[in-house]
ZAMITI-469153 format. One record per residue (C-alpha): residue in three letters; x, y, z; residue number from 1. Coordinates in Angstrom, 3 decimals. Example, Ala and Ser with C-alpha at 12.3 -4.5 7.8 and 13.67 -1.06 7.14 Angstrom:
site residu->ALA, xx->12.300, yy->-4.500, zz->7.800, num->1
site residu->SER, xx->13.670, yy->-1.060, zz->7.140, num->2
end
This chain:
site residu->MET, xx->-4.328, yy->-30.775, zz->21.953, num->1
site residu->LYS, xx->-3.434, yy->-30.470, zz->17.875, num->2
site residu->LEU, xx->-6.656, yy->-28.381, zz->17.242, num->3
site residu->LEU, xx->-5.711, yy->-26.030, zz->20.499, num->4
site residu->ILE, xx->-2.213, yy->-25.795, zz->18.917, num->5
site residu->LYS, xx->-3.147, yy->-24.571, zz->15.917, num->6
site residu->LEU, xx->-5.853, yy->-22.202, zz->16.862, num->7
site residu->LEU, xx->-3.336, yy->-20.598, zz->19.337, num->8
site residu->SER, xx->-0.731, yy->-20.419, zz->16.196, num->9
site residu->ASN, xx->-3.168, yy->-18.685, zz->14.619, num->10
site residu->THR, xx->-3.898, yy->-15.637, zz->16.573, num->11
site residu->SER, xx->-1.884, yy->-12.460, zz->16.378, num->12
site residu->LEU, xx->0.281, yy->-13.426, zz->19.348, num->13
site residu->GLY, xx->0.623, yy->-16.634, zz->18.045, num->14
site residu->MET, xx->1.457, yy->-15.607, zz->14.329, num->15
site residu->LEU, xx->4.156, yy->-12.914, zz->16.008, num->16
site residu->ILE, xx->6.157, yy->-15.525, zz->17.788, num->17
site residu->ARG, xx->6.029, yy->-17.624, zz->14.770, num->18
site residu->ASN, xx->7.636, yy->-14.909, zz->12.771, num->19
site residu->SER, xx->10.064, yy->-14.019, zz->15.655, num->20
site residu->LEU, xx->11.193, yy->-17.569, zz->15.674, num->21
site residu->ASN, xx->11.648, yy->-17.947, zz->11.918, num->22
site residu->PHE, xx->8.923, yy->-21.274, zz->12.527, num->23
site residu->MET, xx->6.847, yy->-21.715, zz->9.233, num->24
site residu->PRO, xx->6.401, yy->-17.665, zz->9.648, num->25
site residu->VAL, xx->3.229, yy->-15.637, zz->8.259, num->26
site residu->SER, xx->3.649, yy->-12.811, zz->5.441, num->27
site residu->VAL, xx->-0.002, yy->-11.670, zz->5.156, num->28
site residu->LYS, xx->-3.574, yy->-12.856, zz->6.561, num->29
site residu->MET, xx->-6.190, yy->-10.973, zz->7.039, num->30
site residu->SER, xx->-8.908, yy->-11.747, zz->9.746, num->31
site residu->LYS, xx->-11.752, yy->-14.188, zz->8.816, num->32
site residu->SER, xx->-14.730, yy->-11.625, zz->8.824, num->33
site residu->LYS, xx->-18.948, yy->-11.890, zz->8.884, num->34
site residu->TYR, xx->-19.303, yy->-9.101, zz->6.313, num->35
site residu->PRO, xx->-18.588, yy->-8.358, zz->2.844, num->36
site residu->THR, xx->-15.423, yy->-6.116, zz->2.858, num->37
site residu->THR, xx->-13.552, yy->-3.714, zz->0.983, num->38
site residu->VAL, xx->-9.712, yy->-3.650, zz->1.223, num->39
site residu->SER, xx->-7.226, yy->-1.184, zz->0.120, num->40
site residu->ASP, xx->-3.156, yy->-1.032, zz->-1.053, num->41
site residu->ALA, xx->-1.631, yy->1.433, zz->0.782, num->42
site residu->PHE, xx->-0.989, yy->3.402, zz->-2.738, num->43
site residu->VAL, xx->1.839, yy->5.756, zz->-3.721, num->44
site residu->TRP, xx->1.125, yy->9.910, zz->-4.294, num->45
site residu->ARG, xx->3.550, yy->12.214, zz->-5.058, num->46
site residu->THR, xx->3.368, yy->15.777, zz->-5.825, num->47
site residu->ASP, xx->7.572, yy->16.607, zz->-4.484, num->48
site residu->ASN, xx->9.803, yy->17.357, zz->-7.377, num->49
site residu->GLY, xx->7.485, yy->18.257, zz->-10.489, num->50
site residu->TYR, xx->5.632, yy->15.077, zz->-10.089, num->51
site residu->LYS, xx->2.066, yy->14.396, zz->-10.018, num->52
site residu->THR, xx->-0.203, yy->11.332, zz->-9.602, num->53
site residu->ILE, xx->-2.641, yy->10.046, zz->-11.621, num->54
site residu->PHE, xx->-5.246, yy->6.715, zz->-9.934, num->55
site residu->LYS, xx->-7.351, yy->4.899, zz->-13.009, num->56
site residu->TYR, xx->-9.384, yy->2.514, zz->-11.333, num->57
site residu->SER, xx->-12.734, yy->0.140, zz->-11.936, num->58
site residu->ASP, xx->-16.247, yy->0.646, zz->-10.627, num->59
site residu->ILE, xx->-15.813, yy->-3.243, zz->-9.446, num->60
site residu->LEU, xx->-19.107, yy->-3.289, zz->-8.031, num->61
site residu->ASN, xx->-20.543, yy->-2.623, zz->-11.268, num->62
site residu->LEU, xx->-18.555, yy->-4.762, zz->-13.262, num->63
site residu->PHE, xx->-18.480, yy->-7.642, zz->-11.159, num->64
site residu->TYR, xx->-21.836, yy->-8.191, zz->-9.495, num->65
site residu->LYS, xx->-23.918, yy->-5.247, zz->-10.727, num->66
site residu->ILE, xx->-24.623, yy->-3.072, zz->-8.098, num->67
site residu->THR, xx->-25.355, yy->0.546, zz->-9.824, num->68
site residu->ASP, xx->-25.908, yy->2.497, zz->-7.012, num->69
site residu->SER, xx->-21.966, yy->2.310, zz->-5.615, num->70
site residu->TRP, xx->-19.354, yy->4.421, zz->-4.607, num->71
site residu->VAL, xx->-15.765, yy->5.084, zz->-3.979, num->72
site residu->GLU, xx->-13.864, yy->7.279, zz->-1.333, num->73
site residu->PHE, xx->-9.972, yy->8.143, zz->-1.402, num->74
site residu->HIS, xx->-8.726, yy->8.921, zz->2.083, num->75
site residu->ILE, xx->-5.435, yy->10.493, zz->1.469, num->76
site residu->TYR, xx->-2.725, yy->10.957, zz->3.681, num->77
site residu->SER, xx->0.432, yy->12.719, zz->4.505, num->78
site residu->LYS, xx->4.382, yy->11.069, zz->4.876, num->79
site residu->ASN, xx->3.483, yy->11.416, zz->8.510, num->80
site residu->ASN, xx->0.502, yy->9.481, zz->8.288, num->81
site residu->ASN, xx->-1.816, yy->13.064, zz->8.829, num->82
site residu->LEU, xx->-5.153, yy->12.735, zz->7.056, num->83
site residu->LEU, xx->-4.918, yy->15.541, zz->4.071, num->84
site residu->LYS, xx->-8.211, yy->15.007, zz->2.413, num->85
site residu->ILE, xx->-11.098, yy->12.372, zz->2.011, num->86
site residu->GLU, xx->-13.226, yy->12.016, zz->-1.617, num->87
site residu->LYS, xx->-15.885, yy->10.684, zz->-2.845, num->88
site residu->PHE, xx->-16.827, yy->9.575, zz->-6.332, num->89
site residu->SER, xx->-20.454, yy->8.425, zz->-7.075, num->90
site residu->HIS, xx->-22.213, yy->7.991, zz->-11.016, num->91
site residu->LEU, xx->-19.113, yy->5.817, zz->-11.851, num->92
site residu->ASN, xx->-18.175, yy->4.837, zz->-15.059, num->93
site residu->ILE, xx->-16.716, yy->1.567, zz->-16.197, num->94
site residu->SER, xx->-13.344, yy->3.361, zz->-16.028, num->95
site residu->ASN, xx->-12.486, yy->5.848, zz->-14.095, num->96
site residu->GLU, xx->-8.950, yy->8.372, zz->-13.097, num->97
site residu->PHE, xx->-8.693, yy->10.578, zz->-10.531, num->98
site residu->LYS, xx->-5.286, yy->13.073, zz->-10.463, num->99
site residu->ILE, xx->-3.524, yy->14.449, zz->-7.130, num->100
site residu->THR, xx->-1.206, yy->17.230, zz->-8.280, num->101
site residu->SER, xx->-0.041, yy->19.858, zz->-5.695, num->102
site residu->GLU, xx->-3.114, yy->22.345, zz->-6.714, num->103
site residu->TYR, xx->-5.671, yy->19.403, zz->-5.838, num->104
site residu->LEU, xx->-4.073, yy->18.932, zz->-2.274, num->105
site residu->ASP, xx->-3.649, yy->23.422, zz->-1.707, num->106
site residu->GLY, xx->-0.369, yy->23.637, zz->-2.764, num->107
site residu->ILE, xx->1.240, yy->20.581, zz->-1.198, num->108
site residu->THR, xx->4.422, yy->19.133, zz->-2.721, num->109
site residu->ASP, xx->5.326, yy->16.742, zz->-0.611, num->110
site residu->TYR, xx->4.249, yy->12.560, zz->-0.857, num->111
site residu->GLY, xx->1.857, yy->10.519, zz->1.327, num->112
site residu->VAL, xx->-0.648, yy->7.117, zz->0.956, num->113
site residu->PHE, xx->-4.005, yy->7.327, zz->-0.180, num->114
site residu->TYR, xx->-5.907, yy->4.550, zz->0.331, num->115
site residu->VAL, xx->-9.252, yy->3.636, zz->-1.974, num->116
site residu->TYR, xx->-12.487, yy->1.710, zz->-0.761, num->117
site residu->HIS, xx->-15.838, yy->0.692, zz->-2.550, num->118
site residu->PHE, xx->-19.223, yy->1.416, zz->-0.891, num->119
site residu->SER, xx->-22.560, yy->0.406, zz->-1.400, num->120
site residu->LYS, xx->-25.774, yy->-0.041, zz->0.492, num->121
site residu->SER, xx->-27.090, yy->-3.205, zz->-1.832, num->122
site residu->LYS, xx->-26.477, yy->-6.566, zz->0.183, num->123
site residu->LEU, xx->-23.262, yy->-8.770, zz->-0.646, num->124
site residu->ASP, xx->-22.185, yy->-12.252, zz->0.477, num->125
site residu->ASN, xx->-19.947, yy->-12.018, zz->3.498, num->126
site residu->GLU, xx->-17.748, yy->-13.452, zz->1.254, num->127
site residu->ASN, xx->-16.841, yy->-11.344, zz->-1.012, num->128
site residu->ILE, xx->-14.052, yy->-9.242, zz->-0.524, num->129
site residu->ILE, xx->-13.534, yy->-6.192, zz->-3.066, num->130
site residu->SER, xx->-10.304, yy->-4.660, zz->-4.099, num->131
site residu->ASN, xx->-9.226, yy->-2.549, zz->-6.335, num->132
site residu->ARG, xx->-5.306, yy->-3.125, zz->-7.284, num->133
site residu->CYS, xx->-5.317, yy->-0.694, zz->-10.228, num->134
site residu->TYR, xx->-2.884, yy->1.128, zz->-12.232, num->135
site residu->VAL, xx->-1.409, yy->4.412, zz->-10.418, num->136
site residu->GLY, xx->0.620, yy->6.356, zz->-12.901, num->137
site residu->TYR, xx->3.907, yy->9.107, zz->-12.348, num->138
site residu->SER, xx->4.863, yy->11.764, zz->-14.627, num->139
site residu->LYS, xx->7.481, yy->14.027, zz->-13.694, num->140
site residu->ASN, xx->8.067, yy->17.783, zz->-15.115, num->141
site residu->ASP, xx->4.746, yy->16.845, zz->-17.417, num->142
site residu->ASN, xx->6.917, yy->13.813, zz->-19.200, num->143
site residu->LEU, xx->4.972, yy->10.758, zz->-19.861, num->144
site residu->TYR, xx->3.762, yy->8.894, zz->-16.870, num->145
site residu->SER, xx->4.992, yy->5.141, zz->-15.750, num->146
site residu->PHE, xx->2.483, yy->3.099, zz->-14.329, num->147
site residu->VAL, xx->2.272, yy->0.872, zz->-11.477, num->148
site residu->HIS, xx->-0.085, yy->-1.451, zz->-10.540, num->149
site residu->GLY, xx->-1.031, yy->-1.839, zz->-5.780, num->150
site residu->ASN, xx->1.636, yy->-3.116, zz->-3.994, num->151
site residu->ILE, xx->0.880, yy->-4.075, zz->-0.704, num->152
site residu->LEU, xx->-2.747, yy->-5.025, zz->0.814, num->153
site residu->ALA, xx->-3.058, yy->-2.561, zz->4.376, num->154
site residu->LYS, xx->-6.393, yy->-1.270, zz->5.269, num->155
site residu->TYR, xx->-10.148, yy->-2.919, zz->4.576, num->156
site residu->GLN, xx->-13.703, yy->-1.951, zz->6.134, num->157
site residu->LYS, xx->-17.315, yy->-3.243, zz->5.618, num->158
site residu->ILE, xx->-18.472, yy->-2.061, zz->2.051, num->159
site residu->TYR, xx->-21.702, yy->-0.679, zz->4.182, num->160
site residu->PRO, xx->-20.168, yy->3.215, zz->4.838, num->161
site residu->GLY, xx->-19.359, yy->4.231, zz->8.294, num->162
site residu->SER, xx->-17.527, yy->1.469, zz->9.737, num->163
site residu->LYS, xx->-14.128, yy->1.234, zz->11.143, num->164
site residu->ILE, xx->-11.214, yy->0.778, zz->9.413, num->165
site residu->ASN, xx->-8.881, yy->-2.428, zz->10.235, num->166
site residu->THR, xx->-5.380, yy->-3.028, zz->9.468, num->167
site residu->ASN, xx->-1.930, yy->-5.459, zz->10.196, num->168
site residu->ILE, xx->-2.655, yy->-7.618, zz->7.114, num->169
site residu->VAL, xx->1.056, yy->-7.657, zz->6.578, num->170
site residu->LYS, xx->2.394, yy->-9.721, zz->9.775, num->171
site residu->THR, xx->5.663, yy->-8.056, zz->11.604, num->172
site residu->SER, xx->7.974, yy->-9.800, zz->14.079, num->173
site residu->ILE, xx->9.719, yy->-8.715, zz->16.949, num->174
site residu->PHE, xx->13.210, yy->-9.015, zz->15.446, num->175
site residu->GLN, xx->14.686, yy->-7.567, zz->12.276, num->176
site residu->ASN, xx->14.871, yy->-11.161, zz->10.745, num->177
site residu->GLN, xx->13.785, yy->-10.718, zz->8.102, num->178
site residu->THR, xx->15.565, yy->-10.015, zz->4.326, num->179
site residu->TYR, xx->13.867, yy->-8.594, zz->1.695, num->180
site residu->ARG, xx->16.481, yy->-8.738, zz->-1.505, num->181
site residu->ILE, xx->15.383, yy->-6.713, zz->-4.329, num->182
site residu->GLN, xx->15.195, yy->-8.626, zz->-8.043, num->183
site residu->LYS, xx->17.018, yy->-6.206, zz->-9.931, num->184
site residu->PHE, xx->20.374, yy->-4.921, zz->-10.700, num->185
site residu->PHE, xx->20.528, yy->-1.300, zz->-10.459, num->186
site residu->ASN, xx->23.471, yy->-0.424, zz->-13.208, num->187
site residu->ASP, xx->23.418, yy->2.280, zz->-15.578, num->188
site residu->LEU, xx->21.179, yy->3.941, zz->-13.647, num->189
site residu->ASP, xx->21.611, yy->8.403, zz->-12.486, num->190
site residu->LYS, xx->19.789, yy->7.413, zz->-8.831, num->191
site residu->ASN, xx->17.023, yy->5.522, zz->-7.106, num->192
site residu->GLU, xx->14.294, yy->5.989, zz->-5.013, num->193
site residu->LEU, xx->12.590, yy->3.844, zz->-2.798, num->194
site residu->PHE, xx->9.343, yy->4.660, zz->-1.412, num->195
site residu->PHE, xx->8.241, yy->3.086, zz->1.781, num->196
site residu->SER, xx->4.968, yy->2.533, zz->3.016, num->197
site residu->ASN, xx->4.209, yy->1.440, zz->6.938, num->198
site residu->PRO, xx->0.533, yy->-0.623, zz->6.149, num->199
site residu->THR, xx->0.615, yy->-1.606, zz->9.862, num->200
site residu->SER, xx->0.051, yy->-0.458, zz->13.234, num->201
site residu->LYS, xx->3.312, yy->-0.867, zz->14.487, num->202
site residu->ILE, xx->6.693, yy->0.746, zz->14.696, num->203
site residu->LEU, xx->8.726, yy->-0.936, zz->11.571, num->204
site residu->LYS, xx->12.624, yy->-0.793, zz->11.842, num->205
site residu->PHE, xx->14.942, yy->-2.011, zz->8.666, num->206
site residu->LEU, xx->18.091, yy->-1.559, zz->7.294, num->207
site residu->VAL, xx->19.363, yy->-0.520, zz->3.505, num->208
site residu->GLU, xx->22.604, yy->-0.676, zz->2.831, num->209
site residu->ASN, xx->23.399, yy->-0.430, zz->6.434, num->210
site residu->LYS, xx->21.712, yy->2.203, zz->7.074, num->211
site residu->SER, xx->18.863, yy->1.823, zz->10.059, num->212
site residu->TYR, xx->15.676, yy->3.864, zz->9.479, num->213
site residu->LYS, xx->12.522, yy->3.791, zz->11.907, num->214
site residu->LEU, xx->8.513, yy->4.115, zz->9.885, num->215
site residu->ASN, xx->5.753, yy->5.335, zz->12.511, num->216
site residu->PRO, xx->2.638, yy->2.899, zz->11.783, num->217
site residu->GLY, xx->0.992, yy->4.829, zz->8.456, num->218
site residu->CYS, xx->4.010, yy->6.740, zz->7.636, num->219
site residu->ALA, xx->5.941, yy->6.716, zz->4.609, num->220
site residu->LYS, xx->9.532, yy->7.530, zz->3.740, num->221
site residu->ILE, xx->11.994, yy->7.740, zz->0.526, num->222
site residu->ILE, xx->15.093, yy->6.847, zz->0.550, num->223
site residu->GLU, xx->18.286, yy->7.362, zz->-2.382, num->224
site residu->THR, xx->20.543, yy->4.940, zz->-3.221, num->225
site residu->THR, xx->22.685, yy->4.389, zz->-5.585, num->226
site residu->GLY, xx->23.546, yy->0.691, zz->-5.212, num->227
site residu->GLN, xx->23.890, yy->-1.661, zz->-7.594, num->228
site residu->ILE, xx->22.049, yy->-4.659, zz->-5.252, num->229
site residu->ILE, xx->19.602, yy->-3.764, zz->-2.823, num->230
site residu->THR, xx->18.895, yy->-6.164, zz->0.704, num->231
site residu->ILE, xx->16.603, yy->-4.799, zz->3.114, num->232
site residu->LYS, xx->16.295, yy->-6.208, zz->6.421, num->233
site residu->SER, xx->13.354, yy->-5.535, zz->8.808, num->234
site residu->ASN, xx->10.799, yy->-6.707, zz->10.956, num->235
site residu->CYS, xx->7.828, yy->-6.924, zz->8.929, num->236
site residu->LEU, xx->6.923, yy->-9.835, zz->6.844, num->237
site residu->PHE, xx->6.307, yy->-7.685, zz->3.792, num->238
site residu->LEU, xx->8.488, yy->-4.654, zz->3.192, num->239
site residu->ARG, xx->8.169, yy->-4.016, zz->-0.390, num->240
site residu->PRO, xx->8.926, yy->-0.547, zz->-1.890, num->241
site residu->THR, xx->8.148, yy->1.007, zz->-4.515, num->242
site residu->VAL, xx->11.171, yy->1.970, zz->-7.025, num->243
site residu->PHE, xx->11.982, yy->4.761, zz->-8.953, num->244
site residu->SER, xx->15.190, yy->4.705, zz->-11.405, num->245
site residu->TYR, xx->16.195, yy->7.796, zz->-12.461, num->246
site residu->LYS, xx->18.603, yy->7.226, zz->-15.828, num->247
site residu->GLY, xx->18.352, yy->11.257, zz->-17.453, num->248
site residu->ASN, xx->15.060, yy->12.299, zz->-18.322, num->249
site residu->TYR, xx->13.600, yy->8.931, zz->-18.033, num->250
site residu->ILE, xx->12.241, yy->7.452, zz->-15.226, num->251
site residu->ASP, xx->10.963, yy->3.616, zz->-14.246, num->252
site residu->VAL, xx->8.375, yy->3.037, zz->-11.453, num->253
site residu->HIS, xx->8.038, yy->-0.229, zz->-10.159, num->254
site residu->HIS, xx->7.265, yy->-2.377, zz->-7.470, num->255
site residu->ALA, xx->10.487, yy->-4.508, zz->-6.108, num->256
end
């Protein structure tokens, strides 16, 4: 009986009930797979208000597994979860970079999320999980880049091409019973922008400074705030925004 209860409590429904009751809640959990996987964060891109974005990444399969036939795909989505582009890069170096500008996006000046996957036809053990959580840089009006590493694990698939993309690594609750307070005192700043992305297939509902917001699956939203202490209440167990802080011409980008 104990084994059955344990098995049921770790199903998707069981974790949802646990999270809704705040009983041994589960924040992040990826389903155990029978194949090697490539996992991506929901990385932030911006081309609005003079921004451009750069992503620096490694050829992980070559660096750690000595696989030389690998390639990388970038899947770029709008803030409304519309697929804009898929970009494939082969013949990788150990260290690489990828830029997203308004020119690259055919004149789009907006924001959204992108995902990066590593692929190969070489065989790996089924337990292998490849996750590139490297650094993203943001430059406003051609000033120096401010860099931040990966923030929220969001999607995964087989390292072999053409497989189904899975999501819901981050877990949710039926109720808005999850509180996240950003560990920063936002004083002496002109303004702050909180960049939220929804890494789940569920609708997220949350409060920032007592104002209600809703975020559809895969979508992104920027919320401007001038508060000094910022608390987020939501139905998501790990709703951690990327923070853009402004002081004159200076910007600082970090995850909460």
